[in-house]
C-alpha positions as CSV (number, residue, x, y, z in Angstrom):
1,F,95.3,91.5,73.6
2,R,92.5,94.0,72.9
3,T,90.0,90.7,73.0
4,W,92.1,89.1,75.8
5,R,90.5,88.8,79.0
6,A,90.9,87.0,82.1
7,S,90.0,83.1,82.2
8,S,88.4,81.1,85.0
9,A,90.4,77.9,83.8
10,R,94.2,78.5,85.6
11,L,96.4,78.9,82.1
12,G,93.4,80.6,80.1
13,S,91.5,78.4,77.6
14,P,93.0,79.2,73.9
15,G,90.8,78.7,71.2
16,S,87.6,78.0,73.1
17,D,85.3,80.6,75.2
18,D,84.9,80.8,78.8
19,P,81.0,81.1,80.0
20,E,80.2,84.7,80.8
21,P,81.0,85.0,84.4
22,D,78.4,85.7,87.0
23,I,80.6,87.8,88.9
24,P,79.9,91.4,90.2
25,R,81.1,93.8,88.1
26,L,83.1,96.1,90.3
27,V,84.9,98.6,88.8
28,I,88.2,100.8,89.4
29,N,86.8,104.2,90.3
30,E,89.8,106.2,90.9
31,L,93.3,106.2,90.7
32,R,96.3,108.4,92.0
33,T,99.9,107.3,90.6
34,H,102.1,110.5,91.0
35,S,101.7,111.3,94.7
36,N,103.7,113.6,97.1
37,G,103.4,115.3,100.6
38,D,100.8,113.4,102.6
39,L,99.2,111.8,100.1
40,F,99.9,108.3,98.8
41,D,99.6,106.4,95.5
42,A,96.0,105.2,95.8
43,V,93.3,102.6,94.0
44,E,89.4,103.2,94.8
45,I,87.4,100.5,94.1
46,Y,83.2,101.1,93.2
47,N,80.6,98.6,93.6
48,P,77.6,99.4,91.9
49,T,75.0,96.3,92.9
50,S,73.6,96.9,96.5
51,S,74.7,93.9,97.8
52,D,78.2,94.1,99.7
53,V,81.1,91.7,97.9
54,P,83.6,90.2,99.6
55,I,87.1,90.3,97.4
56,G,89.1,88.1,99.5
57,G,91.5,86.7,96.6
58,W,90.7,89.0,94.1
59,W,94.0,90.7,92.6
60,L,95.4,94.2,91.7
61,S,97.5,94.7,88.9
62,D,99.8,97.0,87.2
63,R,99.8,94.9,84.2
64,R,97.2,93.4,82.4
65,N,98.6,90.1,81.4
66,V,100.2,89.4,84.9
67,P,97.4,89.7,87.4
68,Y,99.1,87.8,90.2
69,V,100.7,90.9,91.9
70,F,98.5,92.2,94.9
71,Q,95.7,90.0,96.4
72,F,92.9,91.2,98.4
73,P,93.1,89.6,102.1
74,P,90.2,87.6,103.1
75,E,88.2,90.3,105.1
76,M,88.1,92.5,102.6
77,I,84.9,93.9,101.3
78,V,83.4,96.6,98.9
79,P,80.1,97.6,100.3
80,G,76.9,97.9,98.2
81,K,76.8,100.9,96.2
82,G,79.9,101.8,98.0
83,Y,83.9,102.5,97.6
84,L,87.0,100.4,99.0
85,V,90.3,102.4,98.7
86,V,93.8,100.4,99.0
87,D,96.7,102.5,98.6
88,E,100.8,101.7,98.6
89,L,101.0,101.1,102.4
90,D,98.4,98.0,101.9
91,F,101.0,97.1,98.9
92,A,103.9,97.5,101.0
93,L,102.5,95.6,103.9
94,A,101.3,92.7,101.5
95,G,104.9,92.6,100.3
96,S,103.3,92.7,96.9
97,G,105.7,94.8,94.9
98,L,102.9,96.8,93.3
99,A,103.8,100.2,92.6
100,F,102.6,102.2,90.1
101,N,104.8,104.1,87.4
102,S,104.0,107.7,87.5
103,V,104.3,108.1,83.6
104,A,102.5,105.5,82.0
105,E,101.1,102.0,82.8
106,R,98.2,100.4,83.7
107,C,95.8,99.5,86.7
108,Y,93.6,95.9,86.4
109,L,90.9,94.6,88.8
110,F,91.0,90.8,88.3
111,S,88.2,88.6,90.3
112,G,89.3,85.5,92.3
113,D,87.8,82.7,94.1
114,S,89.2,82.6,98.1
115,D,92.2,80.4,96.9
116,G,93.4,83.3,94.4
117,E,92.2,81.4,91.1
118,L,91.1,83.8,88.5
119,T,87.2,83.3,87.8
120,G,87.2,85.3,84.7
121,Y,86.1,88.9,85.2
122,S,88.7,91.9,85.2
123,H,88.5,95.5,84.6
124,G,90.8,98.4,84.0
125,F,92.8,100.7,82.3
126,R,96.0,102.1,80.6
127,Y,96.7,105.6,81.8
128,F,99.5,108.7,81.1
129,G,101.2,110.9,83.5
130,S,99.5,113.5,85.4
131,D,100.2,116.3,87.9
132,W,101.5,115.8,91.2
133,N,98.2,114.4,93.4
134,A,95.9,114.5,90.8
135,S,94.0,111.3,90.0
136,F,92.5,109.6,87.3
137,G,88.5,109.4,87.8
138,R,86.4,107.0,86.0
139,V,83.7,108.7,83.5
140,E,80.9,106.2,82.3
141,S,79.5,107.3,78.6
142,S,75.8,107.2,77.7
143,D,77.0,104.2,75.6
144,G,78.4,102.3,78.9
145,N,82.1,102.8,78.2
146,D,84.4,103.9,80.6
147,S,86.9,106.3,80.1
148,F,89.3,107.9,82.7
149,L,90.0,111.6,83.2
150,I,91.8,113.8,85.6
151,E,89.8,114.7,88.2
152,E,89.2,118.2,89.2
153,S,89.7,117.0,92.7
154,S,90.5,113.7,94.4
155,S,87.3,112.1,96.2
156,F,88.6,108.8,97.3
157,G,86.0,107.1,99.0
158,T,83.3,109.0,97.2
159,E,81.4,110.1,94.2
160,N,84.0,111.3,91.5
161,R,83.7,115.1,91.1
162,G,84.3,115.0,87.4
163,P,87.1,115.7,85.1
164,V,89.3,119.0,85.0
165,P,87.0,120.9,82.5
166,P,88.8,121.6,79.1
């Protein structure tokens, strides 16, 4: 599964390559999975491009091989160089059943067209448990790879503050 990615073909394209997708490379930027009190489990999506990206039809899932869990509504936009935060209330209102496990799971974003058909781009990660109300923040290394580390403090809707010092 390490080389698997969402295909632009509905049931995939085993044995042949999809063309490289020409889709804005939005990223999961922060995730809280173990909330209590006034806080909710939440996912932050970051748009590193300078243009607004409509994501109506895109999908969010807790399973890499099952993308069709929470579909973003048509009016959703991630502003250029900006953030979009969705939380468990959004998932419940949509009737999606999406709920992130507080012990260990995955969080994946899948691109889709306005009809919800996958268009070939995904971004996400696997995580393990955290303390109450802690969040995982994306840290990009100098070689362009992403790691997700426990944030010093949550920063949903703004730039990540950085990981807890070792």
